[in-house]
PQR file of N, CA, C, O and H, with PARSE charges and radii, in Angstrom:
ATOM      1  N   ASN A   1      55.575  -1.447 -31.139 -0.4000 1.5000
ATOM      2  CA  ASN A   1      54.994   0.123 -31.516 -0.0000 2.0000
ATOM      3  C   ASN A   1      55.536   0.950 -32.558  0.5500 1.7000
ATOM      4  O   ASN A   1      54.976   1.654 -33.398 -0.5500 1.4000
ATOM      5  N   LEU A   2      57.228   0.620 -32.230 -0.4000 1.5000
ATOM      6  CA  LEU A   2      58.270   0.879 -33.697 -0.0000 2.0000
ATOM      7  C   LEU A   2      57.308   0.802 -34.611  0.5500 1.7000
ATOM      8  O   LEU A   2      56.883   1.872 -35.047 -0.5500 1.4000
ATOM      9  H   LEU A   2      57.683   0.048 -31.547  0.4000 1.0000
ATOM     10  N   ARG A   3      56.661  -0.619 -35.186 -0.4000 1.5000
ATOM     11  CA  ARG A   3      55.751  -0.664 -36.355 -0.0000 2.0000
ATOM     12  C   ARG A   3      54.852  -0.014 -36.996  0.5500 1.7000
ATOM     13  O   ARG A   3      54.567   0.235 -38.167 -0.5500 1.4000
ATOM     14  H   ARG A   3      57.007  -1.489 -34.832  0.4000 1.0000
ATOM     15  N   LYS A   4      54.232   0.342 -35.328 -0.4000 1.5000
ATOM     16  CA  LYS A   4      52.488   1.715 -35.016 -0.0000 2.0000
ATOM     17  C   LYS A   4      53.409   3.103 -35.583  0.5500 1.7000
ATOM     18  O   LYS A   4      52.574   3.790 -36.172 -0.5500 1.4000
ATOM     19  H   LYS A   4      54.464   0.139 -34.376  0.4000 1.0000
ATOM     20  N   ILE A   5      54.500   3.669 -35.643 -0.4000 1.5000
ATOM     21  CA  ILE A   5      54.738   4.433 -36.297 -0.0000 2.0000
ATOM     22  C   ILE A   5      55.301   4.737 -37.407  0.5500 1.7000
ATOM     23  O   ILE A   5      55.079   5.762 -38.052 -0.5500 1.4000
ATOM     24  H   ILE A   5      55.179   3.111 -35.165  0.4000 1.0000
ATOM     25  N   ALA A   6      56.291   3.596 -37.777 -0.4000 1.5000
ATOM     26  CA  ALA A   6      56.547   3.472 -39.182 -0.0000 2.0000
ATOM     27  C   ALA A   6      54.991   3.281 -39.776  0.5500 1.7000
ATOM     28  O   ALA A   6      54.736   4.023 -40.726 -0.5500 1.4000
ATOM     29  H   ALA A   6      56.470   2.764 -37.254  0.4000 1.0000
ATOM     30  N   LEU A   7      54.374   2.766 -39.527 -0.4000 1.5000
ATOM     31  CA  LEU A   7      52.976   2.772 -40.100 -0.0000 2.0000
ATOM     32  C   LEU A   7      52.200   3.855 -40.450  0.5500 1.7000
ATOM     33  O   LEU A   7      51.487   3.940 -41.450 -0.5500 1.4000
ATOM     34  H   LEU A   7      54.581   2.163 -38.756  0.4000 1.0000
ATOM     35  N   SER A   8      52.362   4.661 -39.608 -0.4000 1.5000
ATOM     36  CA  SER A   8      51.765   6.038 -38.809 -0.0000 2.0000
ATOM     37  C   SER A   8      52.147   7.124 -40.080  0.5500 1.7000
ATOM     38  O   SER A   8      51.510   7.978 -40.697 -0.5500 1.4000
ATOM     39  H   SER A   8      52.941   4.593 -38.796  0.4000 1.0000
ATOM     40  N   GLU A   9      53.516   6.618 -40.116 -0.4000 1.5000
ATOM     41  CA  GLU A   9      54.407   7.718 -41.366 -0.0000 2.0000
ATOM     42  C   GLU A   9      54.326   7.207 -42.273  0.5500 1.7000
ATOM     43  O   GLU A   9      54.847   7.792 -43.222 -0.5500 1.4000
ATOM     44  H   GLU A   9      54.034   5.925 -39.614  0.4000 1.0000
ATOM     45  N   GLU A  10      53.827   6.197 -42.496 -0.4000 1.5000
ATOM     46  CA  GLU A  10      53.568   5.665 -43.738 -0.0000 2.0000
ATOM     47  C   GLU A  10      52.463   6.210 -44.815  0.5500 1.7000
ATOM     48  O   GLU A  10      52.444   6.844 -45.870 -0.5500 1.4000
ATOM     49  H   GLU A  10      53.403   5.721 -41.725  0.4000 1.0000
ATOM     50  N   GLU A  11      51.428   5.490 -43.784 -0.4000 1.5000
ATOM     51  CA  GLU A  11      49.789   6.896 -43.496 -0.0000 2.0000
ATOM     52  C   GLU A  11      50.538   8.522 -44.507  0.5500 1.7000
ATOM     53  O   GLU A  11      50.685   8.803 -45.696 -0.5500 1.4000
ATOM     54  H   GLU A  11      51.443   4.975 -42.927  0.4000 1.0000
ATOM     55  N   LYS A  12      50.873   9.324 -42.958 -0.4000 1.5000
ATOM     56  CA  LYS A  12      51.228  10.317 -43.888 -0.0000 2.0000
ATOM     57  C   LYS A  12      51.700  10.602 -45.089  0.5500 1.7000
ATOM     58  O   LYS A  12      51.054  11.290 -45.879 -0.5500 1.4000
ATOM     59  H   LYS A  12      50.753   9.096 -41.991  0.4000 1.0000
ATOM     60  N   SER A  13      52.675  10.194 -45.316 -0.4000 1.5000
ATOM     61  CA  SER A  13      53.429  10.080 -46.723 -0.0000 2.0000
ATOM     62  C   SER A  13      52.899   9.317 -47.782  0.5500 1.7000
ATOM     63  O   SER A  13      53.539   9.388 -48.832 -0.5500 1.4000
ATOM     64  H   SER A  13      53.200   9.635 -44.674  0.4000 1.0000
ATOM     65  N   ILE A  14      51.843   8.571 -47.776 -0.4000 1.5000
ATOM     66  CA  ILE A  14      50.333   9.068 -48.578 -0.0000 2.0000
ATOM     67  C   ILE A  14      49.517   9.958 -48.995  0.5500 1.7000
ATOM     68  O   ILE A  14      49.138  10.517 -50.024 -0.5500 1.4000
ATOM     69  H   ILE A  14      51.323   8.514 -46.923  0.4000 1.0000
ATOM     70  N   LYS A  15      49.273   9.903 -47.272 -0.4000 1.5000
ATOM     71  CA  LYS A  15      48.364  10.870 -47.741 -0.0000 2.0000
ATOM     72  C   LYS A  15      48.824  12.359 -48.996  0.5500 1.7000
ATOM     73  O   LYS A  15      48.446  12.748 -50.101 -0.5500 1.4000
ATOM     74  H   LYS A  15      49.582   9.449 -46.436  0.4000 1.0000
ATOM     75  N   LEU A  16      50.028  12.839 -47.753 -0.4000 1.5000
ATOM     76  CA  LEU A  16      50.239  13.646 -48.635 -0.0000 2.0000
ATOM     77  C   LEU A  16      50.794  13.686 -50.382  0.5500 1.7000
ATOM     78  O   LEU A  16      50.957  14.679 -51.092 -0.5500 1.4000
ATOM     79  H   LEU A  16      50.336  12.523 -46.855  0.4000 1.0000
ATOM     80  N   ASP A  17      50.990  12.271 -50.708 -0.4000 1.5000
ATOM     81  CA  ASP A  17      51.338  12.029 -51.475 -0.0000 2.0000
ATOM     82  C   ASP A  17      50.107  12.065 -52.448  0.5500 1.7000
ATOM     83  O   ASP A  17      50.128  12.612 -53.551 -0.5500 1.4000
ATOM     84  H   ASP A  17      50.857  11.465 -50.131  0.4000 1.0000
ATOM     85  N   ASN A  18      49.210  11.520 -51.992 -0.4000 1.5000
ATOM     86  CA  ASN A  18      47.333  11.239 -52.939 -0.0000 2.0000
ATOM     87  C   ASN A  18      46.658  13.494 -52.950  0.5500 1.7000
ATOM     88  O   ASN A  18      45.688  13.918 -53.579 -0.5500 1.4000
ATOM     89  H   ASN A  18      49.193  11.075 -51.096  0.4000 1.0000
ATOM     90  N   GLY A  19      47.674  14.395 -51.999 -0.4000 1.5000
ATOM     91  CA  GLY A  19      47.240  15.904 -51.695 -0.0000 2.0000
ATOM     92  C   GLY A  19      48.028  16.392 -53.210  0.5500 1.7000
ATOM     93  O   GLY A  19      47.473  17.229 -53.923 -0.5500 1.4000
ATOM     94  H   GLY A  19      48.462  14.051 -51.488  0.4000 1.0000
ATOM     95  N   THR A  20      49.053  15.922 -53.515 -0.4000 1.5000
ATOM     96  CA  THR A  20      50.041  16.313 -54.090 -0.0000 2.0000
ATOM     97  C   THR A  20      49.433  16.306 -55.376  0.5500 1.7000
ATOM     98  O   THR A  20      49.269  17.317 -56.059 -0.5500 1.4000
ATOM     99  H   THR A  20      49.504  15.242 -52.936  0.4000 1.0000
ATOM    100  N   LYS A  21      48.951  14.630 -55.840 -0.4000 1.5000
ATOM    101  CA  LYS A  21      48.369  14.478 -57.418 -0.0000 2.0000
ATOM    102  C   LYS A  21      47.313  15.250 -56.786  0.5500 1.7000
ATOM    103  O   LYS A  21      48.024  16.254 -56.754 -0.5500 1.4000
ATOM    104  H   LYS A  21      49.084  13.809 -55.285  0.4000 1.0000
ATOM    105  N   ALA A  22      46.390  15.591 -56.333 -0.4000 1.5000
ATOM    106  CA  ALA A  22      44.495  15.479 -56.723 -0.0000 2.0000
ATOM    107  C   ALA A  22      45.288  17.661 -56.904  0.5500 1.7000
ATOM    108  O   ALA A  22      44.732  18.423 -57.694 -0.5500 1.4000
ATOM    109  H   ALA A  22      45.812  14.775 -56.359  0.4000 1.0000
ATOM    110  N   THR A  23      46.610  18.186 -55.962 -0.4000 1.5000
ATOM    111  CA  THR A  23      47.125  19.348 -56.460 -0.0000 2.0000
ATOM    112  C   THR A  23      47.169  20.205 -57.941  0.5500 1.7000
ATOM    113  O   THR A  23      46.871  21.302 -58.413 -0.5500 1.4000
ATOM    114  H   THR A  23      47.062  17.567 -55.320  0.4000 1.0000
ATOM    115  N   LEU A  24      47.822  18.752 -58.361 -0.4000 1.5000
ATOM    116  CA  LEU A  24      48.451  18.522 -59.913 -0.0000 2.0000
ATOM    117  C   LEU A  24      47.867  18.981 -60.839  0.5500 1.7000
ATOM    118  O   LEU A  24      48.091  19.670 -61.834 -0.5500 1.4000
ATOM    119  H   LEU A  24      48.064  17.860 -57.978  0.4000 1.0000
ATOM    120  N   LEU A  25      46.638  18.219 -60.092 -0.4000 1.5000
ATOM    121  CA  LEU A  25      45.312  17.130 -61.975 -0.0000 2.0000
ATOM    122  C   LEU A  25      44.544  18.575 -61.418  0.5500 1.7000
ATOM    123  O   LEU A  25      44.060  19.086 -62.428 -0.5500 1.4000
ATOM    124  H   LEU A  25      46.456  17.659 -59.283  0.4000 1.0000
ATOM    125  N   ALA A  26      44.320  19.208 -60.535 -0.4000 1.5000
ATOM    126  CA  ALA A  26      43.795  21.170 -60.319 -0.0000 2.0000
ATOM    127  C   ALA A  26      44.495  21.794 -61.322  0.5500 1.7000
ATOM    128  O   ALA A  26      44.115  22.354 -62.350 -0.5500 1.4000
ATOM    129  H   ALA A  26      44.713  18.792 -59.715  0.4000 1.0000
ATOM    130  N   LEU A  27      45.641  21.595 -60.823 -0.4000 1.5000
ATOM    131  CA  LEU A  27      46.750  23.129 -61.800 -0.0000 2.0000
ATOM    132  C   LEU A  27      46.315  22.552 -63.359  0.5500 1.7000
ATOM    133  O   LEU A  27      45.762  23.306 -64.159 -0.5500 1.4000
ATOM    134  H   LEU A  27      45.950  21.141 -59.987  0.4000 1.0000
ATOM    135  N   VAL A  28      46.655  21.021 -63.717 -0.4000 1.5000
ATOM    136  CA  VAL A  28      46.335  20.600 -65.717 -0.0000 2.0000
ATOM    137  C   VAL A  28      45.067  21.371 -65.614  0.5500 1.7000
ATOM    138  O   VAL A  28      44.918  22.214 -66.499 -0.5500 1.4000
ATOM    139  H   VAL A  28      47.105  20.409 -63.067  0.4000 1.0000
ATOM    140  N   GLU A  29      44.132  21.271 -64.741 -0.4000 1.5000
ATOM    141  CA  GLU A  29      42.766  21.647 -65.155 -0.0000 2.0000
ATOM    142  C   GLU A  29      42.313  23.391 -65.355  0.5500 1.7000
ATOM    143  O   GLU A  29      41.329  24.075 -65.635 -0.5500 1.4000
ATOM    144  H   GLU A  29      44.253  20.587 -64.021  0.4000 1.0000
ATOM    145  N   ASN A  30      43.335  23.493 -65.105 -0.4000 1.5000
ATOM    146  CA  ASN A  30      43.371  24.660 -65.226 -0.0000 2.0000
ATOM    147  C   ASN A  30      43.891  26.217 -66.217  0.5500 1.7000
ATOM    148  O   ASN A  30      43.780  27.437 -66.341 -0.5500 1.4000
ATOM    149  H   ASN A  30      44.135  22.937 -64.878  0.4000 1.0000
ATOM    150  N   LEU A  31      44.609  24.749 -66.802 -0.4000 1.5000
ATOM    151  CA  LEU A  31      46.037  25.283 -67.982 -0.0000 2.0000
ATOM    152  C   LEU A  31      44.865  25.076 -68.793  0.5500 1.7000
ATOM    153  O   LEU A  31      44.474  26.058 -69.426 -0.5500 1.4000
ATOM    154  H   LEU A  31      44.699  23.758 -66.702  0.4000 1.0000
ATOM    155  N   LYS A  32      44.048  23.699 -68.933 -0.4000 1.5000
ATOM    156  CA  LYS A  32      42.793  23.857 -69.794 -0.0000 2.0000
ATOM    157  C   LYS A  32      42.040  25.308 -70.729  0.5500 1.7000
ATOM    158  O   LYS A  32      40.993  25.159 -71.360 -0.5500 1.4000
ATOM    159  H   LYS A  32      44.366  22.902 -68.420  0.4000 1.0000
TER
END
């Protein structure tokens, strides 16, 4: 159970990281 929780937390952080990268890319595109 603890392992499942750790994995889901890791997935959340990875998704958040991908979302942040997408947001930064969008901002960079807007600046061009």
